[in-house]
C-alpha positions in Angstrom: -19.0 112.2 -9.2 -19.7 110.4 -12.4 -17.3 107.8 -13.7 -15.1 108.7 -16.6 -15.1 106.3 -19.6 -11.9 105.8 -21.5 -12.4 105.2 -25.1 -10.2 102.9 -27.2 -10.3 102.3 -30.9 -10.8 98.8 -32.3 -7.3 98.4 -33.6 -5.7 98.9 -30.2 -8.1 96.3 -28.7 -7.2 93.7 -31.4 -3.5 94.3 -30.8 -3.9 93.8 -27.1 -5.9 90.5 -27.6 -3.3 89.1 -29.9 -0.5 89.9 -27.5 -2.4 88.2 -24.6 -3.0 85.0 -26.7 0.7 84.7 -27.7 1.7 85.3 -24.1 -0.6 82.5 -22.9 0.7 80.1 -25.5 4.3 80.8 -24.4 3.6 80.0 -20.8 1.5 76.9 -21.7 4.4 75.5 -23.8 6.7 75.8 -20.8 6.7 72.4 -19.0 7.4 74.1 -15.7 4.4 76.3 -16.1 2.2 73.3 -17.1 3.4 71.4 -14.1 2.7 74.4 -11.8 -0.8 74.7 -13.1 -1.9 71.2 -13.9 0.2 69.5 -11.2 -1.6 71.5 -8.5 -4.2 70.0 -6.3 -7.0 71.6 -8.4 -5.8 70.1 -11.7 -5.0 66.5 -12.5 -4.1 66.7 -16.2 -0.5 66.4 -17.4 0.5 68.1 -20.6 2.0 65.5 -23.0 5.5 66.4 -24.2 5.3 67.3 -27.9 8.3 65.2 -28.9 6.8 62.1 -27.3 3.4 62.9 -28.8 5.0 62.9 -32.3 6.5 59.5 -31.7 3.2 58.1 -30.5 1.3 59.4 -33.4 3.9 57.7 -35.8 3.2 54.4 -34.0 -0.5 54.9 -34.3 -0.2 55.6 -38.0 1.1 52.1 -38.8 -1.2 50.2 -36.5 -4.5 48.4 -37.3 -6.9 49.1 -34.4 -10.2 47.4 -35.1 -11.5 48.1 -31.6 -10.5 51.7 -31.6 -8.4 51.4 -28.5 -6.2 54.2 -29.7 -9.0 56.6 -30.5 -8.2 58.4 -27.3 -4.8 59.3 -28.6 -5.7 62.8 -29.3 -5.4 66.2 -27.5 -2.7 67.5 -25.3 -3.2 65.7 -22.0 -1.4 62.5 -21.2 -4.1 61.3 -18.8 -6.5 60.9 -21.7 -4.3 58.7 -23.8 -5.0 55.0 -23.2 -2.2 53.0 -21.7 0.1 56.0 -21.0 1.8 57.1 -17.8 3.7 60.4 -17.9 6.0 62.3 -15.6 4.1 64.9 -13.5 6.7 67.7 -14.1 8.1 67.1 -17.6 5.2 65.4 -19.4 7.6 62.8 -20.8 6.2 59.3 -21.3 7.4 56.8 -18.7 5.2 53.8 -19.3 3.1 52.4 -22.2 0.8 49.4 -21.6 -1.3 48.3 -24.5 -1.6 44.6 -23.7 -4.4 42.5 -25.2 -5.8 45.4 -27.2 -6.1 43.5 -30.5 -3.6 45.7 -32.3 -1.8 44.5 -35.3 0.6 45.6 -38.0 4.3 46.7 -37.8 6.0 49.2 -35.4 7.1 52.5 -36.9 10.8 53.1 -36.3 10.0 56.6 -35.1 8.2 55.1 -32.1 11.6 54.6 -30.3 12.3 58.4 -29.9 11.2 58.4 -26.3 14.4 58.5 -24.2 12.6 58.5 -20.8 10.4 55.4 -21.4 10.9 52.8 -18.7 8.1 50.3 -19.3 6.8 49.1 -22.7 4.2 46.3 -22.7 2.7 45.3 -26.0 1.9 41.7 -25.2 -1.2 39.8 -26.3 -1.6 41.5 -29.6 -0.9 40.6 -33.3 2.1 42.7 -34.1 4.2 41.2 -36.9 7.5 41.6 -38.6 10.9 41.7 -36.9 11.5 43.3 -33.6 12.6 46.9 -34.6 16.3 47.5 -34.1 15.5 50.9 -32.8 14.3 49.4 -29.6 17.9 49.8 -28.4 17.5 53.5 -28.5 15.1 53.8 -25.6 17.9 54.3 -23.2 16.0 54.2 -19.9 14.0 51.0 -20.6 13.6 48.7 -17.7 10.7 46.4 -18.8 10.1 45.2 -22.4 7.2 42.8 -22.9 6.5 41.8 -26.5 5.0 38.4 -25.6 2.2 36.6 -27.4 2.5 38.4 -30.8 3.6 37.3 -34.2 7.1 38.7 -34.3 9.6 36.7 -36.4 13.3 36.6 -37.2 16.0 37.0 -34.6 16.5 39.2 -31.6 18.2 42.4 -32.7 21.7 42.9 -31.2 20.8 46.5 -30.6 18.9 45.5 -27.5 22.2 45.2 -25.8 22.2 49.0 -25.4 19.4 48.7 -22.8 21.9 48.3 -19.9 19.3 49.0 -17.3 16.8 46.3 -18.5 15.2 44.3 -15.7 12.5 42.3 -17.5 12.7 41.0 -21.1 9.6 39.0 -22.2 9.5 37.7 -25.8 7.4 34.6 -25.1 4.7 33.3 -27.5 6.1 34.5 -30.8 6.2 31.2 -32.6 8.5 32.4 -35.5 10.9 34.3 -33.4 14.1 32.2 -33.1 17.6 31.6 -34.1 20.3 31.2 -31.6 19.9 32.9 -28.2 22.4 35.7 -28.4 25.6 35.3 -26.5 25.3 38.7 -24.9 22.0 37.9 -23.3 23.6 36.9 -20.0 25.9 39.9 -19.5 24.4 43.0 -21.1 22.5 44.1 -18.0 23.5 43.6 -14.4 19.9 44.3 -13.3 18.1 41.6 -15.4 16.0 39.5 -13.1 13.3 38.1 -15.5 13.9 36.5 -18.9 11.0 34.8 -20.7 11.6 33.4 -24.2 9.0 30.6 -23.9 7.1 29.1 -26.9 9.4 30.4 -29.6 11.7 28.8 -32.1 15.1 29.2 -30.5 17.6 26.4 -31.1 21.2 25.6 -30.2 22.5 25.6 -26.6 21.7 27.8 -23.7 24.5 30.5 -23.5 26.9 29.7 -20.6 26.7 33.2 -19.1 23.0 32.6 -18.4 24.0 30.0 -15.8 26.0 32.6 -13.8 24.0 35.9 -14.2 23.7 36.8 -10.6 20.7 39.1 -10.9 18.5 36.5 -12.7 15.6 35.1 -10.7 13.1 34.1 -13.3 14.2 32.1 -16.4 11.7 30.6 -18.8 13.0 29.2 -22.1 10.3 26.5 -22.4 8.9 25.1 -25.6 11.8 25.8 -27.9 14.3 23.6 -29.7 17.2 24.0 -27.3 19.7 21.1 -26.7 22.8 20.3 -24.8 23.4 19.1 -21.3 21.8 20.9 -18.4 24.3 22.6 -16.1 23.9 23.7 -12.5 22.9 27.3 -12.1 25.0 29.6 -9.9 22.4 32.2 -9.0 19.4 32.1 -6.6 16.7 31.4 -9.1 13.0 31.5 -8.0 11.5 30.1 -11.3 13.2 27.8 -13.8 11.2 26.5 -16.7 13.2 24.7 -19.4 10.3 22.3 -20.4 9.6 21.3 -24.0 13.1 21.3 -25.4 15.7 18.7 -26.2 17.9 19.2 -23.2 19.8 16.0 -22.1 22.1 14.9 -19.4 21.4 14.1 -15.7 19.7 16.3 -13.1 22.0 18.7 -11.2 21.4 19.6 -7.6 20.6 23.3 -8.0 22.6 23.9 -4.9 22.7 27.7 -5.3 18.9 27.7 -5.3 18.3 25.8 -2.1 16.5 28.6 -0.3 15.0 30.3 -3.3 13.8 27.9 -6.1 10.0 27.7 -6.0 9.2 26.4 -9.5 11.3 23.8 -11.3 9.9 22.6 -14.6 12.1 20.4 -16.8 9.3 18.4 -18.4 9.4 17.2 -22.1 13.2 16.9 -22.4 15.7 14.0 -22.7 17.0 13.8 -19.2 18.4 10.5 -18.1 19.5 8.8 -14.9 17.7 8.9 -11.6 16.3 11.6 -9.4 19.1 12.7 -7.1 18.3 12.9 -3.4 19.8 16.4 -3.3 16.6 17.7 -5.0 15.0 17.2 -1.7 17.1 19.9 -0.2 15.2 22.6 -2.2 13.4 24.0 0.8 10.8 26.3 -0.8 9.9 24.2 -3.9 6.2 24.4 -4.7 6.2 22.9 -8.2 8.3 20.1 -9.5 7.6 18.8 -13.0 10.0 16.2 -14.4 7.5 14.5 -16.7 8.1 13.2 -20.2 11.8 12.4 -19.8 13.8 9.2 -19.6 14.4 9.1 -15.9 14.7 5.7 -14.4 15.6 3.7 -11.3 13.8 3.7 -7.9 13.2 6.8 -5.9 15.3 6.6 -2.8 13.2 5.8 0.4 15.2 8.6 2.0 13.8 11.2 -0.5 11.9 13.8 1.5 9.9 16.3 -0.6 9.6 20.0 0.3 7.0 20.8 3.0 5.7 23.5 0.7 5.3 21.3 -2.4 1.9 21.8 -4.1 2.5 20.2 -7.5 4.5 17.0 -8.2 4.6 15.5 -11.7 7.0 12.6 -12.5 4.8 11.1 -15.1 5.9 9.5 -18.4 9.3 8.3 -17.3 10.8 4.9 -16.5 10.8 5.1 -12.7 10.4 1.8 -10.9 10.1 0.3 -7.5 7.3 1.2 -4.9 5.4 4.4 -5.1 7.3 7.1 -3.0 5.5 7.2 0.3 7.7 10.0 1.7 5.6 12.5 -0.2 3.1 12.1 2.6 5.5 11.9 5.6 4.9 15.5 6.6 1.1 15.2 6.3 0.3 17.9 8.8 2.3 20.4 6.7 1.6 19.0 3.3 -0.6 21.1 1.0 0.0 18.9 -2.0 -2.6 19.6 -4.7 -1.5 17.5 -7.7 0.3 14.2 -7.5 1.0 12.6 -11.0 3.1 9.5 -11.0 1.4 7.9 -14.1 3.1 6.2 -17.0 6.0 4.7 -15.1 6.9 1.2 -13.9 5.9 1.7 -10.2 4.8 -1.6 -8.6 3.3 -2.7 -5.4 0.2 -1.3 -3.6 -1.0 2.2 -3.3 0.4 3.6 0.0 -2.2 4.3 2.7 -0.4 7.5 3.5 -1.8 8.9 0.2 -5.3 8.9 1.7 -4.0 11.4 4.3 -3.1 14.1 1.8 -6.2 16.1 2.7 -5.4 19.0 0.3 -5.0 16.7 -2.7 -7.2 17.6 -5.7 -5.8 15.4 -8.5 -4.2 11.9 -8.2 -2.8 10.2 -11.3 -1.4 6.7 -10.9 -2.4 5.2 -14.2 -0.2 3.0 -16.5 1.9 1.4 -13.8 2.2 -2.1 -12.4 0.2 -1.5 -9.3 -1.5 -4.4 -7.5 -3.8 -4.8 -4.5 -7.0 -3.0 -3.8 -8.0 0.6 -4.0 -7.5 1.8 -0.4 -10.7 1.8 1.6 -9.9 5.2 3.1 -9.8 6.9 -0.3 -12.9 8.8 0.7 -10.7 10.8 3.2 -9.6 12.9 0.2 -12.6 15.2 0.4 -11.1 17.8 -2.0 -10.2 15.3 -4.7 -11.4 16.2 -8.2 -9.6 13.7 -10.4 -8.8 10.1 -9.6 -7.1 8.1 -12.4 -5.9 4.6 -11.5 -6.4 3.1 -15.0 -4.1 0.6 -16.7 -2.9 -1.2 -13.6 -3.6 -4.6 -12.1 -5.8 -3.4 -9.2 -8.3 -5.9 -7.9 -11.3 -6.0 -5.6 -14.3 -3.8 -5.8 -14.7 0.0 -6.0 -14.7 1.1 -2.4 -18.1 2.3 -1.3 -16.6 5.2 0.8 -15.3 6.7 -2.4 -18.4 8.8 -2.2 -16.5 10.8 0.5 -14.8 12.5 -2.4 -17.9 14.5 -3.0 -16.1 17.0 -5.3 -15.0 14.3 -7.7 -15.2 15.3 -11.3 -13.4 12.3 -13.0 -13.3 8.7 -11.8 -11.1 6.7 -14.2 -10.6 3.1 -13.3 -10.5 1.3 -16.6 -8.2 -1.6 -17.6 -7.8 -3.2 -14.2 -9.0 -6.4 -12.6 -11.8 -4.8 -10.6 -14.9 -6.9 -9.8 -18.1 -6.6 -7.9 -20.9 -4.3 -8.9 -21.4 -0.6 -9.5 -22.4 0.7 -6.1 -25.8 2.4 -5.9 -24.2 4.9 -3.5 -22.2 6.5 -6.3 -25.2 8.7 -6.9 -23.8 10.9 -4.2 -21.1 12.0 -6.6 -23.4 14.6 -8.2 -20.5 16.6 -9.7 -19.1 13.7 -11.6 -18.4 14.3 -15.3 -16.3 11.3 -16.3 -17.0 7.8 -15.1 -14.8 5.1 -16.8 -14.7 1.6 -15.4 -14.3 -0.2 -18.8 -12.2 -3.3 -19.3 -12.7 -4.8 -15.9 -14.8 -7.7 -14.5 -17.7 -5.7 -13.1 -21.1 -7.4 -13.1 -24.7 -6.7 -12.2 -26.9 -4.0 -13.6 -26.6 -0.2 -13.9 -28.1 1.0 -10.6 -31.1 3.2 -11.2 -29.8 5.5 -8.5 -27.1 6.7 -10.9 -29.8 9.1 -12.2 -28.5 11.3 -9.4 -25.2 11.8 -11.3 -26.8 14.5 -13.5 -23.5 16.1 -14.5 -22.1 13.0 -16.3 -20.7 13.7 -19.7 -18.5 10.6 -20.4 -19.7 7.2 -19.4 -17.7 4.1 -20.4 -18.8 0.7 -19.0 -17.6 -1.3 -22.0 -16.0 -4.8 -21.8 -17.3 -5.9 -18.4 -20.0 -8.5 -17.4 -22.8 -6.0 -16.9 -26.3 -7.2 -17.8 -30.0 -6.2 -17.6 -31.8 -3.7 -19.7 -31.3 0.0 -20.2 -33.1 1.8 -17.4 -34.4 5.3 -17.4 -31.6 6.5 -15.1 -29.6 7.3 -18.3 -32.2 9.9 -19.3 -31.2 12.1 -16.4 -27.7 12.5 -17.8 -28.6 15.6 -19.8 -25.0 16.6 -20.6 -24.0 13.2 -21.9 -21.4 13.3 -24.7 -20.0 9.8 -24.8 -21.7 6.6 -23.9 -20.2 3.1 -24.3 -21.8 -0.1 -23.0 -20.0 -2.2 -25.6 -19.1 -5.9 -25.0 -21.3 -6.6 -22.1 -24.4 -8.8 -21.7 -27.2 -6.3 -21.9 -30.5 -7.5 -23.3 -33.9 -6.1 -24.1 -35.0 -3.6 -26.7 -33.5 -0.3 -27.4 -35.5 2.5 -25.7 -37.1 5.3 -27.7 -35.1 7.9 -25.8 -31.7 6.5 -26.9 -30.9 9.3 -29.4 -32.5 12.2 -27.4 -29.3 13.5 -25.7 -28.6 17.0 -27.0 -24.8 17.0 -26.5 -24.2 13.3 -27.5 -21.2 12.6 -29.8 -20.9 8.8 -29.7 -23.2 6.0 -28.7 -21.6 2.5 -28.6 -23.8 -0.4 -27.7 -22.0 -3.0 -29.8 -21.3 -6.6 -28.7 -24.4 -7.1 -26.6 -27.7 -8.9 -27.0 -30.1 -6.1 -27.7 -33.0 -7.2 -29.8 -36.0 -5.7 -31.5 -36.0 -2.7 -33.8 -33.8 0.3 -34.0 -35.9 3.1 -32.4 -37.2 5.6 -34.9 -36.5 8.3 -32.4 -35.8 12.0 -32.3 -32.6 12.2 -34.2 -32.8 15.9 -34.4 -32.0 16.3 -30.6 -28.3 15.8 -30.9 -26.5 19.0 -32.0 -23.4 17.1 -33.2 -25.4 14.4 -35.1 -27.0 17.3 -37.1 -24.0 19.6 -37.4 -22.7 19.8 -41.0 -19.5 21.6 -39.7 -18.3 18.3 -38.3 -17.4 17.2 -41.8 -14.8 19.9 -42.0 -12.7 18.4 -39.2 -9.3 17.0 -40.1 -7.8 13.7 -38.9 -4.2 12.8 -38.8 -5.0 9.2 -39.5 -7.8 7.7 -41.6 -10.9 6.8 -39.6 -11.2 3.1 -39.2 -13.9 0.8 -38.0 -12.4 0.9 -34.6 -12.8 4.4 -33.3 -10.4 5.9 -30.9 -11.4 8.0 -27.9 -8.9 9.7 -25.7 -9.7 11.3 -22.3 -7.2 13.6 -20.7 -7.6 15.5 -17.4 -5.7 18.7 -17.7 -4.6 20.5 -14.6 -3.6 24.1 -14.6 -2.5 25.3 -11.2 -1.6 28.8 -12.4 -0.8 31.1 -9.5 -3.4 29.8 -7.1 -4.1 26.7 -5.2 -7.3 25.9 -7.1 -7.4 23.5 -10.0 -9.1 24.1 -13.3 -10.3 20.8 -14.7 -10.9 20.0 -18.3 -10.6 17.1 -20.7 -10.3 16.3 -24.4 -12.6 13.8 -25.9 -11.2 12.6 -29.2 -13.9 10.5 -30.9 -15.8 10.6 -34.2 -19.4 11.6 -34.0 -21.0 8.3 -34.4 -23.4 5.4 -33.6 -22.3 1.8 -33.1 -25.0 -0.9 -32.7 -23.1 -3.7 -34.3 -23.0 -7.3 -33.1 -26.4 -7.5 -31.5 -29.7 -9.2 -32.4 -31.5 -6.2 -34.0 -33.9 -6.8 -36.8 -36.3 -4.9 -38.9 -35.5 -2.0 -41.2 -33.0 0.8 -40.6 -35.0 4.0 -39.8 -34.7 6.6 -42.5 -33.8 9.2 -39.9 -30.4 7.6 -39.4 -29.5 8.3 -43.0 -30.3 12.0 -42.7 -27.8 13.0 -40.0 -25.5 15.7 -41.5 -22.9 15.5 -38.7 -22.6 11.7 -38.4 -19.0 10.5 -39.1 -19.3 6.8 -38.1 -22.2 4.4 -38.4 -21.8 0.7 -37.7 -24.9 -1.6 -37.8 -23.0 -4.7 -38.9 -23.6 -8.2 -37.6 -27.3 -7.9 -36.9 -30.4 -9.2 -38.7 -31.5 -6.0 -40.3 -33.5 -6.1 -43.5 -35.1 -3.8 -46.1 -33.5 -1.3 -48.4 -31.1 1.5 -48.0 -32.8 4.8 -48.6 -31.8 6.5 -51.9 -31.1 9.9 -50.4 -27.8 9.7 -48.6 -26.2 12.9 -49.8 -27.1 14.7 -46.6 -24.5 12.5 -44.8 -21.6 14.4 -46.3 -19.7 14.2 -42.9 -19.8 10.4 -43.0 -16.3 8.8 -42.9 -17.1 5.1 -42.1 -20.2 3.1 -42.9 -20.5 -0.6 -42.0 -23.7 -2.4 -42.7 -22.1 -5.8 -43.3 -23.5 -9.2 -42.2 -27.2 -8.3 -42.3 -30.0 -9.2 -44.7 -30.3 -5.9 -46.5 -31.6 -6.1 -50.0 -32.4 -4.1 -53.1 -30.0 -1.9 -55.0 -27.1 0.1 -53.5 -27.7 3.8 -53.9 -25.3 5.3 -56.4 -24.9 8.5 -54.3 -22.9 6.6 -51.6 -19.9 6.9 -53.8 -20.3 10.6 -53.9 -19.8 11.1 -50.1 -16.4 12.7 -50.4 -15.3 12.1 -46.8 -16.1 8.4 -46.9 -13.0 6.3 -46.3 -14.4 3.1 -45.1 -17.4 1.3 -46.6 -18.5 -2.3 -45.9 -21.8 -3.6 -47.3 -20.6 -7.3 -47.6 -22.6 -10.3 -46.7 -26.1 -9.0 -47.4 -28.7 -9.7 -50.1 -28.0 -6.7 -52.3 -28.7 -7.0 -56.0 -28.4 -5.0 -59.2 -25.4 -3.6 -61.1 -22.5 -1.5 -59.9 -20.7 0.4 -62.6 -17.0 1.1 -62.4 -17.8 4.7 -63.1 -19.6 5.1 -59.8 -16.2 5.2 -58.0 -16.8 2.2 -55.6 -13.3 1.0 -56.6 -12.1 3.0 -53.6 -13.6 0.4 -51.3 -12.2 -3.1 -52.2 -14.1 -5.9 -50.7 -17.0 -3.7 -49.7 -19.6 -5.8 -51.7 -18.3 -9.4 -51.1 -20.9 -12.0 -50.2 -23.7 -10.4 -52.3 -24.1 -13.0 -55.1 -27.0 -11.1 -56.6 -24.9 -8.1 -57.1 -23.1 -7.5 -60.4 -19.8 -5.6 -59.9 -18.1 -4.2 -63.0 -14.4 -4.9 -62.9 -13.5 -3.4 -66.3 -15.2 -1.7 -69.1 -16.7 -4.9 -70.5 -16.7 -7.5 -67.6 -19.1 -7.9 -64.7 -18.7 -10.4 -61.9 -20.8 -11.6 -59.1 -19.7 -10.4 -55.6 -18.3 -13.7 -54.4 -17.0 -14.5 -51.0 -13.5 -13.2 -50.3 -10.7 -15.2 -48.7 -11.1 -13.1 -45.5 -14.7 -12.3 -44.7 -15.7 -9.6 -42.2 -14.8 -12.0 -39.3 -12.0 -14.5 -39.6 -12.8 -18.2 -39.3 -11.6 -18.5 -35.7 -13.9 -15.6 -34.6 -16.9 -17.2 -36.5 -16.2 -20.7 -35.0 -15.8 -19.3 -31.5 -19.3 -18.0 -31.7 -20.8 -21.5 -31.2 -22.7 -24.0 -33.3 -25.0 -21.4 -34.9 -22.1 -19.3 -36.1 -20.5 -22.4 -37.6 -23.7 -23.2 -39.3 -23.8 -19.7 -40.8 -20.2 -20.1 -41.9 -20.9 -23.4 -43.6 -23.9 -21.9 -45.3 -21.8 -19.0 -46.5 -19.1 -21.3 -47.8 -21.6 -23.0 -50.1 -22.6 -19.7 -51.8 -20.1 -19.9 -54.7 -21.6 -23.3 -55.6 -25.3 -23.0 -54.9 -26.7 -19.5 -55.4 -30.2 -20.9 -54.7 -29.2 -21.3 -51.0 -28.5 -17.6 -50.9 -32.1 -16.9 -51.8 -33.1 -19.2 -48.9 -30.6 -17.5 -46.5 -32.0 -14.1 -47.4 -35.6 -15.3 -46.8 -37.5 -14.2 -43.6 -37.9 -17.9 -42.5 -34.2 -18.6 -42.2 -33.5 -15.3 -40.6 -36.1 -15.9 -38.0 -34.8 -19.3 -37.3 -31.2 -18.0 -36.8 -32.6 -15.2 -34.6 -34.6 -17.5 -32.4 -31.7 -20.0 -32.0 -29.2 -17.3 -31.1 -31.6 -16.0 -28.5 
């Protein structure tokens, strides 16, 4: 039997198709249908609720998104929208996490029309303006994190409507401030985390924050809060009030005995002593009371928590012996950081400290410590930073310090240490900072130190070291700072002296180096040739005495491993002053675009200054005084806009210096150059006579011995016998002085 075909006209078919499409759209718009279809095991997509979609698109319309993070905010399925989590059944948005997405701009008020939103995280972006008052309309919000943005103004009172809020993080918005609202401690009985750190809040901490029972994490650090600290009534786990103006004495935190893990009250105005009741905090892992005005001795009965990892009592006025109880539970101690620096502790370093086997950083600097460095210091095999500087420690550097084979910084400057630099120190092949300056260390630099290939900062200045510069230094490929100043080094300067790629400062002043300044490879140093250096700003004018500051910064974070870094604050420069160098200044030195400091004074240098100095536009200090330089002074020196210190006195310069050249900025810069004519007014010109206070005062000159006295007497006769100056600037007299001084 043949099948029968049913014919249908085109209009009936179109009507049926339209009906089918409308029926399909009806079912798809029903959330229950979408859940039944897409929520099944064969489908993973969740249809985004159209009202929430509208709010999200309004948010997107006001946001700048250079990395196109929100380019996925398109279509109907929640799963495809970056940062969103939706309810499987209703499609309503439950969570938005757009942290660290480089978003900026302001937040559209229509964004808040999502009544089921529980988590909103926008931290680590560049949102600006005030926090929208509509944030109080979310209703179901439990976590609000707006940290590390650029919000300003005050906290809107409408946030009080979020009665179920558990976490409120507004940290890192520098211009967000005002008073902390009085309602903050009682608007939500579920609030366990409150982080307002690094903002501009002022006034006192609201009283109700001290009694909010649900609160476990409180961080209001780095604001401008004041008032006396009170005892908290809840079981806090983390308390960080550092970087404020909080005063008064330390409470006992008795309600937190079994809960408080982190207590940070650094950088405040706390007074009095450290009460022994602090020792009752049983689970304390971090205690930071640094930068306060705490004083008195630490009780010998003070027993620190067995779980303590980080102890910082630095920058106070604590006195008496170092607390040895910190090591009394050695078998349990996992102490990683111990910082007792910048106090008034006296006596010897307790031997028990050498049994803190987990210790990674030990700071005892700037105290009144005496005695020797413990011989068993090498037991601290995990030690990365050892800073014992600015004490009165004596003896030599213990040889078994090489047992600290992970050591990154060894800072022993400004003590009474003697002996020699041990050749065995080459075993510290991870060492980056070695500072033994201002001691009484003698001998030569061991050639074995070539093994310390990681060295970046080396300061041996102001000791009794001698000998010549050996090739061990050439192995320090990462060298940034080298100071051998004020020692007894001799010999000529090696040709490789300026070949370090990362070098910022070389200071060889106050020695007996002779010969010529090497005409080496000045292009090797990236900083010496970096014109961007000249754009740096200084809080204080750069002086002839440069400053360098080394800090070892320890960031424990959430782990038991330290991250070590330091700050080297020094001008980019070269200091070869107060030696026996002669000959001409290499032209290459005057072509370094990044050089900020150049001091070649108190040598026997001769010749002319090259005419082209305009490349040295970063230069801030130039001292060529007390040499035998001659010829005319290049006019373009005065056009170095960053130059704040210039000293060309006591040379043999000649010629005319016009007032129009701008050298009036440097009074006394040309004294002791009788052949030099300096214009004082539009019509007058005077010889550069000797000032009342030359480059070195009379006592310093006379302390130098009979040759220095002879030079002074010769200088004193200049104003009467200009002919003697010609003799003084002659090669015969210079050679006589040089040979006699040698």
